[in-house]
MDTraj code that builds the backbone (N, CA, C; nanometers):
import mdtraj as md
import numpy as np

residues = "UNK UNK UNK UNK UNK UNK UNK UNK UNK UNK UNK UNK UNK UNK UNK UNK UNK UNK UNK UNK UNK UNK UNK UNK UNK UNK UNK UNK UNK UNK UNK UNK UNK UNK UNK UNK UNK UNK UNK UNK UNK UNK UNK UNK UNK UNK UNK UNK UNK UNK UNK UNK UNK UNK UNK UNK UNK UNK UNK UNK UNK UNK UNK UNK UNK UNK UNK UNK UNK UNK UNK UNK UNK UNK UNK UNK UNK UNK UNK UNK UNK UNK UNK UNK UNK UNK UNK UNK UNK UNK UNK UNK UNK UNK UNK UNK UNK UNK UNK UNK UNK UNK UNK UNK UNK UNK UNK UNK UNK UNK UNK UNK UNK UNK UNK UNK UNK UNK UNK UNK UNK UNK".split()
xyz = np.array([
    [8.9124, 9.4955, 17.4559],
    [8.7896, 9.5717, 17.4682],
    [8.6748, 9.4887, 17.4150],
    [8.5663, 9.4943, 17.4820],
    [8.4475, 9.4237, 17.4341],
    [8.3363, 9.5255, 17.4162],
    [8.2783, 9.5288, 17.2962],
    [8.1697, 9.6238, 17.2758],
    [8.0460, 9.5781, 17.3502],
    [7.9747, 9.6735, 17.4018],
    [7.8490, 9.6446, 17.4687],
    [7.7368, 9.6681, 17.3700],
    [7.6220, 9.6150, 17.3997],
    [7.5065, 9.6376, 17.3138],
    [7.4355, 9.7673, 17.3490],
    [7.4839, 9.8360, 17.4525],
    [7.4231, 9.9618, 17.4927],
    [7.4541, 10.0703, 17.3919],
    [7.3545, 10.1469, 17.3561],
    [7.3744, 10.2626, 17.2698],
    [7.3041, 10.3803, 17.3342],
    [7.3736, 10.4907, 17.3400],
    [7.3136, 10.6124, 17.3914],
    [7.3385, 10.7228, 17.2912],
    [7.2675, 10.8315, 17.3069],
    [7.2873, 10.9472, 17.2209],
    [7.3878, 11.0399, 17.2869],
    [7.4882, 11.0822, 17.2102],
    [7.5852, 11.1766, 17.2613],
    [7.5307, 11.3186, 17.2525],
    [7.6089, 11.4167, 17.2985],
    [7.5631, 11.5560, 17.2964],
    [7.5350, 11.6072, 17.1560],
    [7.5984, 11.5497, 17.0550],
    [7.5754, 11.5938, 16.9172],
    [7.4652, 11.5141, 16.8494],
    [7.4000, 11.4243, 16.9243],
    [7.2932, 11.3436, 16.8673],
    [7.3437, 11.2155, 16.8033],
    [7.4752, 11.1941, 16.8017],
    [7.5310, 11.0721, 16.7435],
    [7.5160, 10.9568, 16.8411],
    [7.4893, 10.8393, 16.7880],
    [7.4800, 10.7205, 16.8724],
    [7.6192, 10.6903, 16.9283],
    [7.6235, 10.6435, 17.0499],
    [7.7498, 10.6076, 17.1134],
    [7.7454, 10.4616, 17.1512],
    [7.8589, 10.3986, 17.1466],
    [7.8744, 10.2597, 17.1895],
    [7.9478, 10.2601, 17.3225],
    [7.9103, 10.1703, 17.4090],
    [7.9772, 10.1546, 17.5368],
    [8.0767, 10.0406, 17.5257],
    [8.2012, 10.0661, 17.5655],
    [8.3053, 9.9652, 17.5630],
    [8.3533, 9.9390, 17.7047],
    [8.3838, 9.8159, 17.7343],
    [8.4444, 9.7791, 17.8619],
    [8.5858, 9.7307, 17.8325],
    [8.6832, 9.7867, 17.9024],
    [8.8224, 9.7422, 17.8825],
    [8.8804, 9.6980, 18.0163],
    [8.9739, 9.6079, 18.0079],
    [9.0419, 9.5595, 18.1272],
    [9.1834, 9.6161, 18.1247],
    [9.2216, 9.6824, 18.2324],
    [9.3542, 9.7396, 18.2457],
    [9.4252, 9.6780, 18.3640],
    [9.5560, 9.6696, 18.3536],
    [9.6352, 9.6312, 18.4695],
    [9.6192, 9.7414, 18.5736],
    [9.6318, 9.7045, 18.6986],
    [9.6132, 9.8010, 18.8066],
    [9.7083, 9.9205, 18.7931],
    [9.8340, 9.8947, 18.7613],
    [9.9321, 10.0035, 18.7489],
    [9.8961, 10.0959, 18.6324],
    [9.8521, 10.0369, 18.5225],
    [9.8130, 10.1171, 18.4068],
    [9.6917, 10.2050, 18.4395],
    [9.5957, 10.1475, 18.5085],
    [9.4775, 10.2229, 18.5484],
    [9.5160, 10.3381, 18.6425],
    [9.6044, 10.3108, 18.7378],
    [9.6475, 10.4151, 18.8326],
    [9.7157, 10.5300, 18.7585],
    [9.8017, 10.4963, 18.6608],
    [9.8695, 10.6009, 18.5832],
    [9.7714, 10.6802, 18.4991],
    [9.6800, 10.6103, 18.4354],
    [9.5784, 10.6764, 18.3535],
    [9.4962, 10.7721, 18.4391],
    [9.4526, 10.7258, 18.5521],
    [9.3714, 10.8080, 18.6417],
    [9.4501, 10.9307, 18.6867],
    [9.5761, 10.9135, 18.7247],
    [9.6582, 11.0244, 18.7713],
    [9.6814, 11.1263, 18.6602],
    [9.7138, 11.0800, 18.5403],
    [9.7375, 11.1726, 18.4284],
    [9.6092, 11.2471, 18.3948],
    [9.4983, 11.1784, 18.3942],
    [9.3702, 11.2434, 18.3662],
    [9.3428, 11.3524, 18.4692],
    [9.3661, 11.3224, 18.5974],
    [9.3460, 11.4240, 18.7023],
    [9.4386, 11.5428, 18.6821],
    [9.5652, 11.5179, 18.6520],
    [9.6625, 11.6258, 18.6325],
    [9.6253, 11.7124, 18.5118],
    [9.5659, 11.6506, 18.4115],
    [9.5235, 11.7221, 18.2911],
    [9.3821, 11.7786, 18.3046],
    [9.3232, 11.7584, 18.4218],
    [9.1864, 11.8027, 18.4503],
    [9.0857, 11.7455, 18.3493],
    [9.1005, 11.6155, 18.3286],
    [9.0115, 11.5414, 18.2401],
    [8.9490, 11.4270, 18.3168],
    [8.8361, 11.3795, 18.2668],
    [8.7846, 11.2531, 18.3182],
    [8.8650, 11.1417, 18.2514],
    [8.8621, 11.0244, 18.3109],
    [8.9302, 10.9100, 18.2506],
    [8.8708, 10.8829, 18.1126],
    [8.7391, 10.8942, 18.1004],
    [8.6723, 10.8721, 17.9718],
    [8.7233, 10.9696, 17.8661],
    [8.7349, 11.0978, 17.9026],
    [8.7844, 11.1971, 17.8055],
    [8.9301, 11.1724, 17.7691],
    [9.0094, 11.1286, 17.8645],
    [9.1497, 11.0978, 17.8365],
    [9.1581, 10.9805, 17.7377],
    [9.0751, 10.8800, 17.7605],
    [9.0728, 10.7637, 17.6700],
    [9.0269, 10.8066, 17.5315],
    [8.9236, 10.8905, 17.5236],
    [8.8758, 10.9385, 17.3925],
    [8.9860, 11.0143, 17.3194],
    [9.0591, 11.0992, 17.3906],
    [9.1694, 11.1727, 17.3273],
    [9.2743, 11.0766, 17.2735],
    [9.3080, 10.9771, 17.3531],
    [9.4093, 10.8793, 17.3090],
    [9.3609, 10.8039, 17.1854],
    [9.2344, 10.7666, 17.1845],
    [9.1789, 10.6955, 17.0690],
    [9.1792, 10.7857, 16.9464],
    [9.1381, 10.9120, 16.9620],
    [9.1400, 11.0064, 16.8496],
    [9.2808, 11.0213, 16.7917],
    [9.3806, 11.0315, 16.8777],
    [9.5198, 11.0426, 16.8301],
    [9.5635, 10.9162, 16.7586],
    [9.5270, 10.8008, 16.8109],
    [9.5640, 10.6737, 16.7492],
    [9.4998, 10.6598, 16.6124],
    [9.3709, 10.6946, 16.6033],
    [9.3007, 10.6876, 16.4748],
    [9.3662, 10.7793, 16.3737],
    [9.3985, 10.9013, 16.4134],
    [9.4614, 10.9970, 16.3209],
    [9.5975, 10.9459, 16.2739],
    [9.6745, 10.8883, 16.3637],
    [9.8044, 10.8311, 16.3261],
    [9.7869, 10.7188, 16.2252],
    [9.6939, 10.6309, 16.2519],
    [9.6697, 10.5173, 16.1608],
    [9.6138, 10.5639, 16.0277],
    [9.5270, 10.6646, 16.0306],
    [9.4628, 10.7154, 15.9089],
    [9.5664, 10.7628, 15.8065],
    [9.6775, 10.8149, 15.8527],
    [9.7802, 10.8669, 15.7610],
    [9.8851, 10.7627, 15.7243],
    [9.8686, 10.6406, 15.7710],
    [9.9643, 10.5339, 15.7412],
    [9.9444, 10.4818, 15.5996],
    [10.0514, 10.4822, 15.5162],
    [10.0380, 10.4305, 15.3789],
    [9.9963, 10.2827, 15.3758],
    [10.0470, 10.2037, 15.4709],
    [10.0106, 10.0621, 15.4729],
    [9.8607, 10.0447, 15.5006],
    [9.8079, 10.1244, 15.5926],
    [9.6657, 10.1158, 15.6223],
    [9.5841, 10.1627, 15.5022],
    [9.6305, 10.2664, 15.4343],
    [9.5607, 10.3155, 15.3152],
    [9.5513, 10.2055, 15.2099],
    [9.6614, 10.1337, 15.1880],
    [9.6614, 10.0259, 15.0889],
    [9.5628, 9.9153, 15.1282],
    [9.5627, 9.8777, 15.2552],
    [9.4715, 9.7730, 15.3001],
    [9.3271, 9.8191, 15.2888],
    [9.3026, 9.9460, 15.3199],
    [9.1662, 9.9995, 15.3107],
    [9.1189, 10.0000, 15.1651],
    [9.2074, 10.0360, 15.0724],
    [9.1718, 10.0350, 14.9305],
    [9.1410, 9.8929, 14.8827],
    [9.2180, 9.7956, 14.9304],
    [9.1929, 9.6564, 14.8931],
    [9.0583, 9.6092, 14.9473],
    [9.0277, 9.6470, 15.0708],
    [8.8976, 9.6105, 15.1301],
    [8.7840, 9.6758, 15.0520],
    [8.8015, 9.8026, 15.0143],
    [8.6996, 9.8719, 14.9372],
    [8.6773, 9.8042, 14.8017],
    [8.7851, 9.7613, 14.7364],
    [8.7724, 9.6894, 14.6086],
    [8.6974, 9.5581, 14.6284],
    [8.7264, 9.4860, 14.7375],
    [8.6547, 9.3621, 14.7667],
    [8.5064, 9.3887, 14.7893],
    [8.4750, 9.4958, 14.8604],
    [8.3359, 9.5313, 14.8855],
    [8.2649, 9.5608, 14.7536],
    [8.3303, 9.6340, 14.6645],
    [8.2714, 9.6674, 14.5343],
    [8.2462, 9.5422, 14.4514],
    [8.3447, 9.4487, 14.4504],
    [8.3271, 9.3237, 14.3762],
    [8.2092, 9.2442, 14.4317],
    [8.2027, 9.2336, 14.5633],
    [8.0935, 9.1588, 14.6266],
    [7.9589, 9.2248, 14.5976],
    [7.9549, 9.3574, 14.6042],
    [7.8296, 9.4300, 14.5776],
    [7.7855, 9.4070, 14.4330],
    [7.8794, 9.4109, 14.3391],
    [7.8448, 9.3882, 14.1983],
    [7.7933, 9.2467, 14.1768],
    [7.8557, 9.1496, 14.2428],
    [7.8101, 9.0109, 14.2315],
    [7.6686, 8.9965, 14.2862],
    [7.6445, 9.0529, 14.4026],
    [7.5121, 9.0439, 14.4637],
    [7.4083, 9.1201, 14.3815],
    [7.4467, 9.2375, 14.3286],
    [7.3558, 9.3164, 14.2459],
    [7.3145, 9.2358, 14.1225],
    [7.4115, 9.1685, 14.0607],
    [7.3814, 9.0860, 13.9443],
    [7.2909, 8.9694, 13.9789],
    [7.3134, 8.9084, 14.0947],
    [7.2287, 8.7961, 14.1363],
    [7.0840, 8.8416, 14.1581],
    [7.0674, 8.9557, 14.2229],
    [6.9321, 9.0068, 14.2467],
    [6.8667, 9.0447, 14.1147],
    [6.9420, 9.1097, 14.0271],
    [6.8866, 9.1479, 13.8971],
    [6.8427, 9.0241, 13.8194],
    [6.9234, 8.9177, 13.8256],
    [6.8864, 8.7934, 13.7561],
    [6.7594, 8.7335, 13.8148],
    [6.7446, 8.7401, 13.9466],
    [6.6228, 8.6892, 14.0091],
    [6.5003, 8.7687, 13.9671],
    [6.5189, 8.8973, 13.9455],
    [6.4085, 8.9836, 13.9050],
    [6.3830, 8.9808, 13.7541],
    [6.4716, 8.9129, 13.6805],
    [6.4523, 8.9007, 13.5369],
    [6.5066, 9.0176, 13.4564],
    [6.5797, 9.1055, 13.5171],
    [6.6402, 9.2159, 13.4423],
    [6.7907, 9.2120, 13.4613],
    [6.8459, 9.0991, 13.4223],
    [6.9910, 9.0784, 13.4359],
    [7.0626, 9.1499, 13.3219],
    [7.0975, 9.2731, 13.3450],
    [7.1700, 9.3505, 13.2445],
    [7.3198, 9.3433, 13.2665],
    [7.3623, 9.2772, 13.3752],
    [7.5056, 9.2708, 13.4040],
    [7.5694, 9.1455, 13.3464],
    [7.4890, 9.0456, 13.3084],
    [7.5445, 8.9216, 13.2543],
    [7.5891, 8.9450, 13.1112],
    [7.7040, 8.8901, 13.0747],
    [7.7496, 8.9058, 12.9361],
    [7.6534, 8.8356, 12.8412],
    [7.6316, 8.8952, 12.7247],
    [7.5418, 8.8350, 12.6273],
    [7.6182, 8.7292, 12.5509],
    [7.5491, 8.6190, 12.5205],
    [7.6127, 8.5101, 12.4468],
    [7.5986, 8.5371, 12.2989],
    [7.7105, 8.5357, 12.2286],
    [7.7069, 8.5581, 12.0837],
    [7.6992, 8.4241, 12.0133],
    [7.6096, 8.4166, 11.9179],
    [7.5977, 8.2962, 11.8357],
    [7.7044, 8.3040, 11.7264],
    [7.7629, 8.1904, 11.6924],
    [7.8592, 8.1923, 11.5822],
    [7.7898, 8.2309, 11.4529],
    [7.8567, 8.3111, 11.3742],
    [7.7960, 8.3550, 11.2483],
    [7.8403, 8.2638, 11.1350],
    [7.7518, 8.2488, 11.0362],
    [7.7864, 8.1736, 10.9162],
    [7.7826, 8.0230, 10.9337],
    [7.7319, 7.9710, 11.0425],
    [7.7331, 7.8262, 11.0614],
    [7.6172, 7.7598, 10.9882],
    [7.5134, 7.8393, 10.9557],
    [7.3993, 7.7826, 10.8878],
    [7.3083, 7.7041, 10.9786],
    [7.3476, 7.6855, 11.1042],
    [7.2674, 7.6120, 11.2002],
    [7.1765, 7.7089, 11.2748],
    [7.0490, 7.6723, 11.2907],
    [6.9620, 7.7579, 11.3730],
    [7.0049, 7.7486, 11.5185],
    [6.9748, 7.8508, 11.5931],
    [7.0097, 7.8475, 11.7354],
    [6.9273, 7.7392, 11.8026],
    [6.9747, 7.6833, 11.9126],
    [6.9038, 7.5740, 11.9782],
    [6.7623, 7.6119, 12.0194],
    [6.7293, 7.7377, 12.0406],
    [6.5972, 7.7769, 12.0852],
    [6.5043, 7.8059, 11.9678],
    [6.5568, 7.8198, 11.8474],
    [6.4666, 7.8526, 11.7365],
    [6.3766, 7.7342, 11.7086],
    [6.2549, 7.7644, 11.6707],
    [6.1597, 7.6582, 11.6421],
    [6.0943, 7.6024, 11.7669],
    [6.1223, 7.6576, 11.8834],
    [6.0630, 7.6103, 12.0081],
    [6.0022, 7.7283, 12.0839],
    [5.8937, 7.7015, 12.1532],
    [5.8345, 7.8032, 12.2390],
    [5.8967, 7.7909, 12.3772],
    [5.8553, 7.8741, 12.4710],
    [5.9093, 7.8728, 12.6057],
    [5.8972, 7.7370, 12.6729],
    [5.7899, 7.6716, 12.6557],
    [5.7657, 7.5453, 12.7261],
    [5.8332, 7.4262, 12.6627],
    [5.9070, 7.4455, 12.5553],
    [5.9769, 7.3348, 12.4919],
    [5.8954, 7.2724, 12.3805],
    [5.7737, 7.3178, 12.3592],
    [5.6886, 7.2673, 12.2507],
    [5.7257, 7.3403, 12.1218],
    [5.7025, 7.2745, 12.0061],
    [5.7327, 7.3427, 11.8789],
    [5.6500, 7.4719, 11.8683],
    [5.7140, 7.5753, 11.8158],
    [5.6467, 7.7035, 11.8003],
    [5.5473, 7.6945, 11.6862],
    [5.4388, 7.7669, 11.7004],
    [5.3399, 7.7723, 11.5916],
    [5.3500, 7.9078, 11.5276],
    [5.3430, 7.9076, 11.3908],
    [5.3536, 8.0347, 11.3198],
    [5.2250, 8.0687, 11.2535],
])
top = md.Topology()
chain = top.add_chain()
for i, resn in enumerate(residues, 1):
    res = top.add_residue(resn, chain, resSeq=i)
    for name in ("N", "CA", "C"):
        top.add_atom(name, md.element.get_by_symbol(name[0]), res)
traj = md.Trajectory(xyz[None], top)
């Protein structure tokens, strides 16, 4: 199946995608005959088959596990991107704070300096 770029509004106002599929001649003839016998259009018969397939897959434990893994990947990626944007905006609250060692007696590398690297004036 190849998705088309065509989008139309369905009867419920939902956008619809147009798909083109290639069928063997015998398969098409059987589909057409079954649709006629069931008093359906070929399109409605295909939609019913797709709905049944989706429902079958939706209840599959293996598919559930893969979907959960994909969702976890999406969350990790979103958190990474959120942190990157926050850092660009200067409000990086997601980055871990660096702790200075205590009791070393050494001033931190930034003490005694202003932003530009010049000695701070007091």
